N, C-alpha and C positions, 0 to 999 in steps of 0.2 A: 756328215754333219747335216743339221737342218739349216735352211737359209730361205730368204725370200728372193726369188729370181724375178726380175722385171723383164717380161718377154718382149716388150716393144712399146711403141706409142699407143696410148689408149686409156681406157678406164680402169677401175679397180680389178677387173677380170685379168688384167695383165700382171697382177701380183700373184706369183705362184709360190706358196709355202711348201717346200719339198726337200727331199734329201739329195745332196750333191756331194762329190768327193771333197774331203777336207784338204785345203790347199797346203802345199809343201814349200817352205821358204828356200830360196836360192842364196848364194853367197851375198852378203850384204843386207839380208832381209831377216825379219823375225816373224814368228807365228804368235798371234795374240788371241787369247780366249776372251771373247767379248762379254763384258759384265753389264754394260748399259750403252744404249745408243739413242741419241736424240732424233726426233723427226723434224725435218726442215722443209720449208717451201721449195727449196731447190730440187728436192727429190720428186715432189709432185710436179713441178714445172717441167722437169726433164721428161718424166713419163708422159705428160700431156703435149710435149713438143713446143712449149711456150717460148723457148729461146730462139726458135726459128724466126728469121727475118720476115717471113710471110705472115706472122701473127702480130697484130697491132692492137689487141685489146688487153684489158687487165687479166690477171691470173684467174680470177673467179669466173671469167667469161669463156675460158678455154676448156674444152671437154675432151680433147684427144681424139675426136671423131672426124677430124678434117682430113685433108690429103697429106698432112705432114707425117713423115715416117721416121724422122730423126729427132733426137733430143734438142739439137740446135746449138750446142756449146761451141762449135767451131770444127773440131775434129769429129769424125763420125762417132756417134754414141754406140758403144759396143754391145748392143742388144743381141741375145739375152745376157744379162749380167746382174750382179748383186749390187744394189744401191746401199746407201748408208754413209753419210758424211761424218757424223759424230762417232767417236769411239773412246770409251774408257774400258781398259781391260788389263789382263794379266799376261805377261810374257811367259810362254811355255817352251818355245824353241828359239835359240839364237844361233844362227849358222856361222856367225863370225867368231863368237867367243862363247864357249859353253857355260860360262859362269857370270859374265858381267851384268846381264839383264834378267836372266831366268828367275822367275818368282817375284819380279817387281811389278807393281801396279803402275800403269802408265796412261797418259793421254797421247793421242795421235794428232799431229799437225796435218790437217787434210789438204791444205793448199801447198803443193809441192813444186818448187822451182827447178825444172828439169835441166836448165842450162846455167845454173848458178844465179845468185841474187843480183848480178849486174844486168841480167836479162829478165824481161817480163814473161818469157815462155814459162808455162806452168801446166800442171795437171791437177785434178781434184779426185781424191778418193771418193768412190761412190758415184762419180759422174763420168770419169774417164777410165776407171778400172774398178775391179770388185771392191766393195766396201763392207760396212759393218752390220748390215742386216743379216747376220749369220751368227753361228756359234763361234766361228773362228775367222780371222782375217790375216792375210800376209801383207806386211808393209815394209818399206825401206827402214833400216835401223836408224838412219839419221833423222827420221821424222818422229821418233819415239822419245817421249819426255817423261821420265819417272816423276811421280808426284807424291808429296807428303802432305796430306790434308785431312782435316776432321770432317770434311763434307762426305755425304753418303755416296754410294755408287751411282744412284739415280741423279743426284745433283751434279756429279762430275761428268756423267754421260751427257748432260744437257749443255755443257760449256763450249766445246771446241769451235763449232761453226759460228754460232751466234756471237759469242764473246770475242772469238778470233777476228771475225769480220768487223765487229764494232771497234775493237782496239786498233785494227789496221786502218780503218777510216779516220779515227781520231788522231792516230800517229801521223798518217799521210798528210792530213790537213793541219797538223801542228796546233791543235787546241791547247791553249795556255791557261794558267791560273788567272782568274778574274775575268776571262772572256765570257760572252754570252752565246750559248749554243741553242738553237731551236731544232728539236727532233720530231719529225713526223712519224706516224705509225708507232708511237712510243710504247704501246702495250704488247707488241709482238716480241718474238724471241730476240731479234737483233735490236729492236727499239728499246726494250727494257734493259738489255745489256749496255747499250750506248748511254742510257741515263746513268747507270751505275758507274761506268767507266769515266764519264764526264765529271761526275762528282768526285771521283778519286783525284782527278786533275784540278779540283777546286774551281770548276767553272760554274757559272750561273746557268741553270737548265730550264728551258721552256719546253714542255712536253705536250704534243698534240695527239689526241686520242678521241675515242667515242665517249659520249656522256657517261655511259655505264661503267667505264673503267677509270674515271678521273680520280676517284678517291684512292684506289690502289696505287696509282702512280705518285700521288702525294706522299703516301706512306713509303714508297720506294726511294724518295729523296728528291724528286723534282721540285724546283723552286716555284714554278708557275705551271699549272696544268690547264689547258684550254680544250674545249669541245671543237672537234674538227669542222662542225657545221657553222661555227661562229665566223664573223668577219675578222679573220686573223690579222689583216693589215691594220684594221681599226683598233683591235685589241692590243697588238704588240707595238705597232708604230713603224713607219718607214725608217730605214737606215738605223735600226736599233739592235741588230745582232751581228756578231762577228762570223759565225759559222752556221750554215744550214746543213743538217744531216737529213737527207731526204731519200728514203727507199720506197716512197709511195708514187711520186710523179703524177701522171694523169692531169686532169683539168686545172688543178690548183697550183701547179708548178710555177707558172709564169708570175702569178700573184705573189708567191713567196719570195721571189727574187728581189722584190721591192723592199723586203725587210732588211736586206743585207747592207751593212755600212760600206762606204768606199774602202777598197782594199780587202774586203771580206772574202769568204770562201764558201763554196758549195761542195759537198762530197756525197757520192751516191754509190750504192752497190746493188740496187734493185729498182723495180718499177711496178709494184703490184697493182696499182690502179690504172696502168696503161703506159706503155713505153714511148708513145708518140706524144710530144708536148709542143705547145706553142711557146715561143720565147722571143722577146724583143732583145736582139743582140746589143742594142744601144745601152741597155741596162748592164750588160756584161762589160763592155769596153769603156763606157764613160765612167763607171765606178771602179774600174780596175779589179773586177771580181775574178777569182781563180776557180775553175771547176775541176774537181778530181773524180775520176772514175776508178773504182777499186774492185778488182777481183783477185789478182795475184797478191799474196801477202808479202810484206816486207820482212827482212830477215829478223829484225828485233821484235816484231809484234807478238809472236807466240811465246818466246822466252819471257817477255815482260808480263804477259798474262799469267804464266806459271808462277812468277814471283808474287803477283797479286793474290793468287789462290793460296799459296803457302803462307802468306802474311795474314790470311783470314779476311781479306778485303772484298772477296767475291761471295755473293749470296744468291745463287740462281733461284728463280721462281719456277716451280713445277706445276704445270696445269693438270697433269695426270700421267699415269703409267699404264702400259698394256703389255701382255706377253707378245713376243715377236710375231706369232702366228695371227695376231689380231691387228696387224699393220693397217689394214683397210679401215678399221674402225678409228684408229688414231688419226689417219690422214683425213677422214671425213670430218672429225672434230676440229682438226686444224683448219680445214677449208671454211668452216662456219665462222671463224674469227670471233667467237664469243669468249675465248679463253684469255688468260693472262699468263705469260711465260711459255714453257716448253712442255711438249709431250715426249715421253721417253719410253723406249721399247726394252724389254728384258728377255734375252734368249734363255731357254731352259738349260 
């Protein structure tokens, strides 16, 4: 089969579109023909070694040309390997049961809890083992979710990582109907998914983005859209939100904490503007604020997302599509951050 093999930490030259052996499923696994796979920041960040603790700058400042040699997820990144966290595809081989899943179109849950859901031990498809930047991928059968939807292959391929991460954050932080949530980086894949999922929960959504993307977020359902360059504390008001969803971090993080009401929450699964932040801990403990970090997905997050899709509540925004061999072009466009929504790769 053809696949994109990531050779190690570095630039786009580390992405090798080549022929490799088609994987063979073992007992408890299935072979998926990949129909569409989204492009995510996490794949770029792993290739650049950004997750390493030695890196303290934002994702756009990392080039992969430093002394970092590992992706930095915790366990050693298995270079060379096939990345690709999103996967929508067709089951072609089921080693457990020759009839139960074969021929069904499915989404794959990429965040896999290796020791059960009572433990936070986990691995990610496309970061810890071979993923979906290929014509075929092998995954555990228990992570396969048949899907019945009128969405296109491209739209479904854009969903798993961004929407799954967003749903996991909102579920973990227990966002409720009538609460006010402020979402930074709201025009990105996870940000726009969070806007949509927060509105499903009937929350009031304040979306923070660049000026050029404000109108599209209004159309996506955000109640209030603000330019990230504005004085957000002045615009929103201190102690006026219940939940801050922040995957941006960087210099503005400490200011945003003042927006949170006593007893409010912060949830994060990223730090694209820089992972090292200043914070006044008195704002945390004097206001009884809870901070949630989210990487391992909770058991009910992905099944709940499948239900939303099948009820027609999810409408992914597609920034563009590329053939799999043009992955470097897609990642370059993603890194420019001029888009809205997700880029999706299509294997031949």
